C-alpha positions as CSV (number, residue, x, y, z in Angstrom):
1,X,-69.9,-42.4,-276.4
2,X,-72.5,-40.4,-274.4
3,X,-71.5,-36.9,-273.5
4,X,-73.4,-34.0,-271.5
5,X,-74.9,-31.4,-273.3
6,X,-74.7,-27.5,-272.5
7,X,-78.5,-27.5,-272.4
8,X,-78.6,-30.3,-269.5
9,X,-79.5,-33.1,-271.9
10,X,-77.3,-35.9,-273.5
11,X,-76.2,-36.6,-276.8
12,X,-74.3,-39.4,-278.6
13,X,-71.3,-39.0,-280.6
14,X,-70.5,-41.6,-283.2
15,X,-66.9,-41.9,-284.3
16,X,-66.3,-42.3,-288.1
């Protein structure tokens, strides 16, 4: 799952 970061980049959230 990708999400837009506030700094304009992207991050990946891995559900546990």
